[in-house]
C-alpha positions as CSV (number, residue, x, y, z in Angstrom):
1,M,-25.1,-46.7,-48.4
2,T,-26.1,-48.9,-51.3
3,N,-29.3,-48.5,-53.2
4,S,-30.6,-51.8,-51.6
5,K,-29.9,-50.5,-48.1
6,I,-31.6,-47.2,-48.7
7,L,-34.6,-49.0,-50.2
8,E,-34.7,-51.3,-47.2
9,I,-34.9,-48.3,-44.9
10,Y,-37.7,-46.7,-46.8
11,V,-39.8,-49.9,-47.0
12,A,-39.4,-50.4,-43.2
13,L,-40.4,-46.7,-42.6
14,N,-43.5,-47.2,-44.8
15,K,-44.6,-50.1,-42.6
16,E,-44.1,-48.0,-39.4
17,L,-46.3,-45.1,-40.6
18,N,-49.6,-46.4,-39.6
19,M,-52.4,-45.6,-37.1
20,D,-51.4,-48.3,-34.7
21,N,-48.1,-46.6,-34.1
22,S,-48.6,-44.8,-30.7
23,P,-45.5,-42.6,-30.8
24,L,-46.5,-41.4,-34.3
25,R,-50.0,-40.5,-33.0
26,M,-48.3,-38.6,-30.1
27,A,-46.1,-36.7,-32.6
28,I,-49.2,-35.9,-34.7
29,D,-51.0,-34.5,-31.6
30,T,-47.9,-32.4,-30.7
31,A,-47.7,-31.1,-34.3
32,C,-51.3,-29.9,-34.1
33,Q,-50.5,-28.1,-30.8
34,Q,-47.5,-26.5,-32.4
35,N,-49.4,-25.4,-35.5
36,P,-53.1,-24.4,-35.0
37,W,-53.7,-24.6,-38.8
38,W,-53.3,-28.4,-38.7
39,N,-55.5,-31.2,-37.5
40,P,-54.9,-35.0,-37.3
41,A,-57.0,-35.8,-40.4
42,M,-55.0,-33.4,-42.5
43,I,-51.7,-34.8,-41.3
44,W,-52.9,-38.4,-41.9
45,Q,-53.8,-37.3,-45.4
46,Q,-50.3,-36.2,-46.0
47,I,-48.8,-39.3,-44.4
48,V,-50.9,-41.5,-46.7
49,A,-49.8,-39.6,-49.7
50,I,-46.1,-40.0,-48.7
51,K,-46.6,-43.7,-48.2
52,N,-48.4,-44.2,-51.5
53,E,-46.1,-41.9,-53.6
54,Y,-42.7,-41.7,-51.9
55,L,-42.4,-44.9,-50.0
56,D,-44.0,-47.4,-52.3
57,P,-41.4,-50.2,-53.0
58,G,-42.2,-50.4,-56.7
59,K,-42.1,-46.7,-57.3
60,L,-39.0,-46.3,-55.2
61,Q,-37.2,-49.1,-57.2
62,K,-37.9,-47.3,-60.5
63,F,-36.9,-43.9,-59.0
64,M,-33.6,-45.1,-57.6
65,E,-32.6,-47.1,-60.7
66,K,-32.6,-43.9,-62.7
67,Y,-29.9,-42.2,-60.6
68,R,-26.4,-43.1,-59.4
69,V,-25.6,-43.1,-55.7
70,S,-22.7,-40.8,-54.9
71,I,-19.5,-42.6,-53.9
72,T,-18.4,-39.6,-51.8
73,S,-21.0,-38.7,-49.2
74,K,-21.5,-34.9,-48.9
75,T,-23.5,-32.9,-46.4
76,I,-26.6,-31.2,-48.0
77,G,-28.2,-28.5,-46.0
78,I,-32.0,-28.3,-46.3
79,V,-34.0,-25.2,-45.2
80,A,-37.5,-26.6,-44.8
81,A,-40.8,-24.8,-45.3
82,G,-43.7,-25.3,-42.9
83,N,-46.8,-24.5,-44.9
84,I,-48.1,-28.1,-45.0
85,P,-47.1,-31.1,-42.9
86,L,-43.8,-32.9,-43.8
87,V,-43.4,-30.8,-46.9
88,C,-39.6,-31.3,-46.7
89,M,-39.9,-35.1,-47.1
90,H,-39.2,-35.2,-50.8
91,D,-36.0,-33.2,-50.4
92,V,-34.8,-35.4,-47.6
93,L,-35.5,-38.6,-49.5
94,C,-33.7,-37.3,-52.5
95,V,-30.6,-36.4,-50.5
96,L,-30.5,-39.8,-48.9
97,S,-31.2,-41.6,-52.2
98,S,-28.2,-39.7,-53.6
99,G,-25.9,-41.2,-51.0
100,H,-25.5,-37.9,-49.1
101,I,-26.2,-36.8,-45.5
102,A,-29.0,-34.4,-44.8
103,K,-28.6,-31.5,-42.4
104,V,-32.1,-30.0,-41.9
105,K,-33.2,-26.7,-40.5
106,L,-36.9,-27.2,-39.8
107,S,-39.6,-24.5,-39.9
108,H,-41.0,-23.7,-36.4
109,L,-44.4,-24.6,-37.9
110,D,-43.4,-28.2,-38.5
111,I,-41.1,-29.7,-35.9
112,A,-42.6,-32.6,-34.2
113,L,-43.4,-34.8,-37.2
114,P,-40.1,-34.5,-39.1
115,T,-38.2,-35.0,-35.8
116,F,-40.1,-38.2,-35.2
117,I,-39.6,-39.6,-38.7
118,F,-36.0,-38.5,-39.1
119,E,-35.1,-40.2,-35.8
120,R,-36.8,-43.4,-37.0
121,I,-34.8,-43.2,-40.3
122,N,-31.5,-42.8,-38.4
123,M,-32.4,-45.8,-36.2
124,L,-33.3,-47.9,-39.2
125,A,-30.0,-46.8,-40.9
126,G,-27.9,-47.5,-37.8
127,S,-26.2,-44.2,-38.2
128,K,-27.0,-40.5,-38.2
129,I,-27.8,-39.8,-41.9
130,I,-30.2,-36.9,-41.0
131,E,-29.2,-34.2,-38.5
132,I,-31.7,-31.6,-37.3
133,V,-30.1,-28.2,-36.6
134,T,-31.2,-24.8,-35.5
135,I,-28.5,-23.0,-37.4
136,L,-27.2,-24.3,-40.8
137,R,-23.4,-24.6,-40.8
138,E,-20.8,-26.8,-42.5
139,Y,-22.5,-28.0,-45.6
140,D,-21.5,-28.7,-49.2
141,A,-24.7,-27.6,-50.9
142,V,-28.1,-26.3,-50.0
143,I,-31.8,-26.8,-50.9
144,A,-33.8,-23.9,-49.4
145,T,-37.6,-23.3,-49.7
146,G,-39.4,-20.1,-48.6
147,R,-41.5,-17.2,-49.6
148,N,-40.2,-14.6,-52.2
149,N,-38.6,-12.3,-49.5
150,S,-36.8,-15.2,-47.8
151,A,-35.8,-16.6,-51.2
152,R,-33.9,-13.4,-52.0
153,Y,-32.1,-13.6,-48.8
154,F,-31.3,-17.3,-49.4
155,K,-29.8,-16.5,-52.8
156,E,-27.5,-14.0,-51.3
157,Y,-26.6,-16.0,-48.2
158,F,-25.9,-19.3,-50.1
159,N,-24.4,-17.7,-53.2
160,N,-21.0,-19.3,-52.7
161,Y,-22.5,-22.9,-52.5
162,P,-24.2,-25.1,-55.1
163,H,-27.9,-24.5,-54.3
164,I,-31.6,-24.9,-55.2
165,I,-33.6,-21.9,-54.0
166,R,-37.4,-22.1,-54.2
167,Q,-39.8,-19.3,-53.7
168,S,-43.6,-18.7,-53.7
169,R,-45.6,-20.5,-56.3
170,T,-49.3,-21.4,-56.8
171,S,-51.4,-23.5,-59.1
172,I,-54.2,-22.9,-61.6
173,A,-57.1,-24.9,-63.0
174,I,-59.0,-24.7,-66.3
175,L,-62.8,-25.3,-66.3
176,N,-64.9,-25.8,-69.4
177,G,-68.3,-25.5,-67.7
178,Y,-69.3,-29.2,-68.2
179,E,-67.6,-30.6,-65.1
180,H,-69.7,-33.0,-63.1
181,K,-70.1,-32.9,-59.3
182,E,-67.4,-35.5,-58.6
183,Q,-64.8,-33.5,-60.6
184,L,-65.7,-30.3,-58.8
185,E,-65.3,-32.1,-55.5
186,L,-61.8,-33.1,-56.5
187,L,-61.2,-29.5,-57.5
188,A,-62.3,-28.4,-54.1
189,D,-59.6,-30.6,-52.6
190,D,-57.0,-29.0,-55.0
191,M,-58.2,-25.6,-53.8
192,L,-58.8,-26.0,-50.1
193,S,-56.8,-28.9,-48.7
194,Y,-54.2,-27.8,-46.1
195,Y,-56.1,-24.5,-45.9
196,S,-54.9,-23.5,-49.3
197,M,-51.3,-23.0,-48.1
198,G,-49.4,-25.2,-50.4
199,C,-47.8,-24.1,-53.7
200,R,-49.7,-27.0,-55.3
201,N,-53.0,-25.6,-54.1
202,V,-55.1,-24.1,-56.9
203,S,-55.7,-20.3,-56.3
204,Y,-56.5,-19.2,-59.9
205,L,-59.3,-20.5,-62.2
206,F,-59.9,-20.1,-65.9
207,I,-63.6,-20.3,-66.8
208,P,-65.7,-19.9,-69.9
209,D,-68.1,-17.0,-70.4
210,K,-71.4,-17.2,-68.4
211,Y,-70.0,-19.8,-66.1
212,D,-72.3,-20.9,-63.3
213,W,-70.6,-20.9,-59.9
214,S,-73.4,-22.5,-58.0
215,M,-72.1,-26.1,-58.1
216,L,-68.6,-25.2,-57.1
217,L,-69.8,-23.0,-54.3
218,Q,-72.0,-25.9,-53.1
219,V,-69.4,-28.6,-53.1
220,T,-66.7,-26.5,-51.5
221,E,-69.1,-25.6,-48.7
222,E,-70.2,-29.2,-48.2
223,R,-66.8,-30.7,-48.5
224,Y,-65.0,-28.2,-46.2
225,K,-67.8,-27.1,-43.9
226,E,-65.4,-27.5,-40.9
227,Y,-63.4,-24.5,-42.1
228,H,-66.3,-22.4,-41.0
229,Q,-65.4,-23.3,-37.4
230,H,-61.7,-22.6,-37.8
231,T,-60.9,-19.2,-36.3
232,K,-57.8,-18.4,-38.3
233,W,-59.5,-19.3,-41.6
234,M,-62.6,-17.3,-40.8
235,N,-60.6,-14.3,-39.6
236,N,-59.1,-14.2,-43.1
237,Y,-62.5,-14.8,-44.7
238,D,-64.2,-12.0,-42.8
239,Y,-61.3,-9.5,-43.4
240,N,-61.1,-10.1,-47.1
241,R,-64.9,-10.2,-47.5
242,T,-65.1,-6.8,-45.8
243,L,-62.5,-5.4,-48.2
244,L,-64.4,-6.7,-51.2
245,L,-67.6,-5.2,-49.9
246,L,-66.1,-1.8,-49.0
247,N,-64.4,-1.6,-52.4
248,K,-67.7,-2.7,-54.0
249,E,-65.8,-5.3,-55.9
250,P,-68.0,-7.9,-57.6
251,H,-67.5,-11.4,-56.2
252,W,-69.3,-14.7,-55.5
253,S,-69.2,-16.3,-52.1
254,N,-70.5,-18.9,-49.7
255,D,-69.6,-19.2,-46.0
256,I,-66.1,-20.5,-46.7
257,I,-64.6,-19.0,-49.9
258,M,-64.9,-16.0,-52.3
259,L,-64.4,-15.8,-56.0
260,R,-63.4,-12.6,-57.8
261,E,-62.3,-11.7,-61.3
262,S,-58.7,-10.6,-61.5
263,L,-55.6,-10.9,-63.6
264,Q,-53.5,-11.4,-60.4
265,L,-52.3,-15.0,-60.1
266,F,-51.8,-14.9,-56.3
267,S,-54.7,-14.1,-54.0
268,P,-55.3,-13.7,-50.2
269,L,-56.3,-16.7,-48.1
270,S,-59.9,-17.6,-48.7
271,V,-60.1,-15.7,-52.0
272,F,-59.7,-17.4,-55.4
273,N,-59.2,-15.3,-58.5
274,F,-60.5,-16.2,-61.9
275,Q,-60.5,-15.1,-65.5
276,H,-62.9,-15.7,-68.4
277,Y,-61.4,-17.2,-71.5
278,K,-62.6,-17.5,-75.1
279,E,-59.8,-19.6,-76.6
280,D,-56.9,-21.8,-75.5
281,K,-54.3,-19.3,-76.8
282,Q,-55.4,-16.9,-74.0
283,I,-54.6,-19.5,-71.4
284,D,-51.3,-20.3,-73.1
285,R,-50.2,-16.7,-73.0
286,Y,-51.1,-16.3,-69.3
287,I,-49.3,-19.5,-68.4
288,E,-46.2,-18.4,-70.4
289,N,-46.2,-15.0,-68.7
290,H,-46.5,-16.5,-65.2
291,K,-44.5,-19.7,-65.7
292,N,-42.0,-18.9,-62.9
293,D,-44.9,-18.6,-60.4
294,I,-46.9,-21.7,-61.3
295,Q,-46.4,-25.1,-59.7
296,C,-49.3,-27.1,-61.2
297,V,-51.8,-26.7,-64.0
298,V,-55.0,-28.7,-63.5
299,N,-57.2,-30.1,-66.2
300,Y,-55.4,-28.7,-69.3
301,K,-54.8,-30.6,-72.5
302,S,-51.2,-29.6,-72.9
303,K,-48.6,-32.3,-72.2
304,D,-45.5,-30.2,-72.8
305,T,-43.1,-31.8,-70.4
306,S,-40.5,-29.1,-71.1
307,K,-42.3,-26.7,-68.8
308,D,-41.1,-26.2,-65.2
309,F,-44.5,-27.1,-63.7
310,S,-46.8,-30.2,-63.7
311,Y,-50.0,-30.9,-65.7
312,V,-52.3,-32.9,-63.5
313,G,-55.9,-34.0,-63.3
314,F,-58.6,-33.0,-60.8
315,G,-57.7,-34.0,-57.2
316,Q,-54.1,-34.8,-58.0
317,T,-52.3,-31.6,-56.9
318,Q,-51.5,-32.8,-53.4
319,S,-50.3,-36.3,-54.3
320,P,-47.0,-35.5,-56.1
321,G,-44.9,-38.5,-57.2
322,L,-41.2,-39.0,-56.7
323,F,-40.5,-37.5,-60.2
324,D,-42.7,-34.5,-59.5
325,Y,-39.9,-32.1,-58.6
326,A,-40.8,-28.7,-57.1
327,D,-40.4,-25.8,-59.6
328,G,-39.5,-28.3,-62.3
329,V,-35.9,-28.6,-61.0
330,D,-34.6,-32.2,-60.9
331,T,-33.3,-32.4,-57.4
332,M,-31.6,-35.7,-57.9
333,A,-29.8,-34.4,-61.0
334,F,-28.6,-31.5,-58.9
335,L,-27.4,-33.7,-56.1
336,S,-25.5,-36.0,-58.5
337,T,-23.3,-33.0,-59.3
338,I,-22.2,-32.6,-55.6
339,Q,-19.0,-34.7,-55.5
């Protein structure tokens, strides 16, 4: 397909993704039944982000002008994650924008929504340019996303094919102690949207000495008070709070989250680790030592675009643009090599 045809499909899809679309609403309801972590508001949040960042005609035009559509269409296998709704959309759009065909193995946690949207794309294209499969076979290259254990398996299994293999990452934020309430509300979104399950969710905080947690604890509890009614979230909260108390580990908490001092980048669900800092060099060293595990850095002055992660402002982690490639790997550049 030509660039103009692909753009036409995306623009038409953008118009269809609205609340008046009854089949879409049914797919959302089914998705919430399939995955008890999700709710309709959360899914609509993701759909709006996709419409604004991935399917906006102006942004798409700039994106597609940068890359060449392949003359020879190849089959690209995609092993999708299921941690947040429609997390595989960027990979699928990249594959189609490259002129290739997508063969997608969906996560059991995210089936209904991708199935609905991919069927609509095929109908708009007038051909089957996306195929959903239960077992990935007969492909020319692979893009696979999973946790660290599955990533090791993917690297071995897909070793003989051109591939992008992604594994667990998380995001960090740097606070200076002078943030106002609106900024902390946006940070709460970076931390807690999608139940903190995305690699772009902030799980680690750098704070100055004598930092006052009261405002952040207040806004997280106010902004995400419904989490207190979510059984799975609270099961994690109660379990991890019990461990902290039994181990007599100092921490700060409200009824939704806990904050503990630790050098560990990753933390259990509902727990957010932090570290005091005295100078920027301390932050630079930590980032350099953990660069392969970081997806986003929030509120930091560095604009070093050579890093394999994104520098973003408060509230921007869950609205990646078309050029915000996961793990800093240019998916479109990779796909252009598949001939």
